[in-house]
N, C-alpha and C positions, 0 to 999 in steps of 0.2 A: 346331819348333812343332806340325807336324801329328801327330808321334808323341805329343807331350804331350796333344793334344786327344783322340786315340784312347784313351790310358791313362785320362783322366778319364771318358770316355764309358763304358768298360768298368767302371770303379769305380762309376759311377751305376747301371748295370744290376745289378751285384752287390749294391749297397745296397738296390735296390728289391726284390730277392728276399727280404730279411729283414724287410720292413715288414709289420706285422700289418694285417689288414683292419679297417675301421671297426667298432667294437663288439666287437673280439676275434676269436677263431677262428683257423683255419689261415692262415698267411701266403700271400698270392696275388700273382701278377704278371700285370698286364693285358698283352695282346699289344700290339705297337707300333701307334701310332695312324696311320691313313692320312688325314692332314689334307688336306682338299679346299678349304679356304677358309673365311673367317669369314662365314657366311651368317646375318646377324642377323634375317632375315625369319622364321626358325624360332621366334624368341622371342616373336613377337606384340608386344603392348604392353609397353614396357619403357623404362628409362633406362640409358644407358651413357656412359662417358667414355674418351677416348683422349688420352694425353699423350705428347709427345716432348720430349726434352731433348738439345741438342747442345752439347758442351763441347770447344772447340778454338781455332783461330785467332780466331774470333769465336764467341760463345755465344748461343744462342737457345732459347726454349721455345715450345711449340705445344700448344693444348688445344682439342679439339672435344667438346662435350657433345651427345649425341643423345637425343631423347625421341620415342617412337612411341606413338600411341594411336589405335586403330581405323584410319582412313584417313589420319590426319594424321601428318606427320613434321616435327620441329623440330630444327635444328642451330644451335648457338651456337659461334662461333669467336673465340679470343683468342690473339694472337701477341705475344711480347715479344722484344726484341733484334734485330729486323729493321727496317731503315729503308727509306724510299723506296717505289717502285712495287711491290716484292716483298711488302710488307705491305699487304693490302687494308684493314686496320683491323678493329676488332671489328664483327661482323655477326651478325644472327639471321635464320635462314631458316625459313619455314613453307611446306610443300607439302601439297596434298591429292591428289597423284598426277597432276593435270591442270594446275594453275597453281601456280607458286612465287612467293613474295613475300619480299623481303629488306629489312632496315632496320638501322640502327645508326650509330655514329660513322664506320664505313667507307663509308657511303653519304651522309654529311653529314646523317643523319637523314631523308633523303628515301626514299620507298618505291620500290623497284624491283620490277618484275613481269615474268614471262616464262613461256612454256609449260615444264612440268617436264622435257620431253625436249630442251630447248635447252641446249647446253653454255655455261657462263659462265666468266669468268676466275677466280672464287673457287674454290679447290680444298679440299674437305674430305677430308683424308687418313684412311686406315684402315690397320691393320697390313699388310694384303695389298698396299697401295700401296708400302710401305716395303721389304718382303721378299716378292717374288713367290712364290706357292705352287709354280709350275712349276720353280723353282730349288732346291726342297728335295730334297737327295740323301741325307742321312743319316736314320736312323730316329728317330722320336719315341718314346722309351722311358719306361715308367711309373716314377714315384717313389712311388706310393701314393695314398691317398685324402685329400682335404681338402674343406672347405666353402667355398663362394663364394656370397654373396648368399642364404645360408640353404639352399643346395642342396649335396648330396654330389657331388663331382666327382673325377675322376682326374687327377692332376698328371703331365704328360708333359714331357720335356725333349729338345732337340736341340742338338748342338754341331757346327758346320760351319766349316771353315777359310776358305771363301770363298763368298759368295752375292751375286750381282747387283752385284759391285764392292765389296762390304763384306768385311772380314776379321774373323776371330775372332768368328764369329756364334754367339750363344746365344739360343735360343727356348724359352720355357716356356709350355705351354698347360694350362688347367684345363678338362677336357672333361666335360660332363654326359651320360652315356650314355643316359639314358632318352629324351631328346628330341634327342640327337645335336647338341648345341650347345656352343660354346666360351664360357664365362662369364668367362674371364680370359686375357690373352695378354701376356706380358712379352718384351721383346727387348733385346739389347745387341750392339753391333758397333762397329768402327772403320773409318774411311775418309774419302773426300772427300765433302763435303756436296753432294748433287745438288738439294736443294730450294731453298735460299737462297744457295748459293755462298759459304758461310762458311768455306771452307778445309778443313783436315784436322782430325779430332777423333774423339771418342767419342760415339756415339748410343745413348741408352737410351729405352725407351718402355714404356708400360703401357696396355692396354685392359682395362676391367672393367665388367661389368654391375652396376649399383648397385641396381636394383630391377626386379622383374618385376610387371606389372600396369598398369592404365590410368593415363595421365598427364594432368595438366591443362595443355593447350597453348593459349596465348592467341593468337588470330588476329591477323595484321597487317592493319590497315585504313588507309584514306586514300590508296589508290594511284591512284584515278581522276584523270586529268589535267584541267586546266581548259580543255579544247578540245572543240568540238562534234563528237564522233565519231558515225558512223552506228550505228544500233542492231544491225545484223547483223555487227558486227566479230567476228573470231575470231582466236585465237592472238595476243592482244594482248601487245606488248612495251613496257615503260616503263623507259627508262634515262636517265641525265642528258643532257638536250638532245635526246632521241630518243623518239618514239612511233611504233610500227609495228604494222600488223595486216593481216589478210587479209579480203576481202569478196567476196560473190557478186554485188554490184551491178556494173553496167556502168561503163566509163570515163566515159561521158557523165553517168550518174546520180551518180557520186561527185564529178565535177567540179562539177556543179550544186549538190550538197549543200554543198560547202565554199564555193563562190562566194556562196551564200545565207547560210549560217550564220556564217562567220567575220566578215563586216562587222557582223552583229548583235551579235557579241561584242566589238566595238571594234577589230577588225583592219582596217587600211587597205590597199587593193589597190595593189601595186607592179607586178605583171605579171598580167594577167587570165588568160592561158593560153598556155603555150609547149609545142609538140609537136616541136620541132626535134630533140630527142634520142631520139625514138621513144616517149617517155613523156609523160604530161600533167604539167606543172609549173606550180604556182601560187605566187606570192610575195606576202607581206604584211608589214606593219610596224605596231607598236603600242608606244608609250611606250619607245622605245629598243631594242626587241626586234625581230628579224626572224624570219619563219616561212616556210619553203619546204615546200610539199606536193608530193610526187612520187607519181604513180599509174601503175603498170605493169600491163600485161595479161599474166598468166601462163597463159592458156589457160582452165583450169577455174575460175580465181579471179583477183582483182585484188589486188596488194600495194601498200599505201599506207605511205609514210614521211613523217613530219613532223619536220623538223629545225629546232630553235629555238635562237637565239643572242641 
C-alpha cells in the first residue's frame, strides 16, 4: 500500500510539470507548499463552510458555516446521524470577541451567554482539528492553477499513509499566494471515528470560502435573566439553570443587594444567610422554583453563582 501511494504521488508531480499556466504561456511548477495551518483571520470579512461526512459502522454528517464581518463572528452548526449527548443540536453562535451568545434548538431556544475566552462543550471543528498540521510529513505538491471564489489559486495535494491515527490520507489545498490564504481544503481518510465514536469507516471533508467581503450578521438578543443583578457585574455567564458573574462589590454589599432585591421580585426567603461553607449562601423560593445565591471572596473580586431549579 505504501509503495502504491508513493507511485501515485510521483505521478501527480510529473503531471503537474505538464500543466500550463493560467492564460497560457510556459508550463510552470510551483514549489511544494509549506502549510502552517488554516489561518482564516487573513481573509478578514468572509463566509466559509466546513463539511464532514463519515461512512462506516454508523454514518453521520457535520456542517459548520462561518461568517465574519468586522469584529463579529457567527458560526452555525448542524449535525445529522448522531444521537444523545454527543449531538448538542443545531445552534447559532455570535461573538464580538468579548462576549459570545448562542441560541437554537440545541439550547431549547434559550439564549446562552459567556465570555468569549471561556471554553464550552459545543465544538466547532475545522480541518486542522481533524488532521493536525504538525503530523504532515509528506510534501504538498502543485497540480496547477484553479479558481476558487473568483480568485486564482494553486492546487496542492498530499498523500500520506498514516496521519494522527487515520490511514490512506489525501489532502488537497487551494492556496491563494497573493495574501497567503487557503480558500479550499478537501480531505479523505479511513480509520476509527474519534469524534462521535461511530466505529470504523471513511471520512471525507471539504472546507471552502464561499464569499469574501462584509457579511450581514444578526445579533442574538434576549439573554438578560429575569433576576436583579448588580450593575457592576462582569464576565456574565448564562447557562440553563445557572447565572454567574464577577463583581468588585464586597461580600456584605452583594448580600445586602440580593436580600433587598429578590423579595421585591417575588422571591421568598428560605435561608437569610449561611456562612458555614466559607462563602455567603442565600436561599429563596418562588412559585415552585428554588434559587440559591452563593457569593465567594476571590481576593481582587467576588464570584457570584445563582443556581435555579
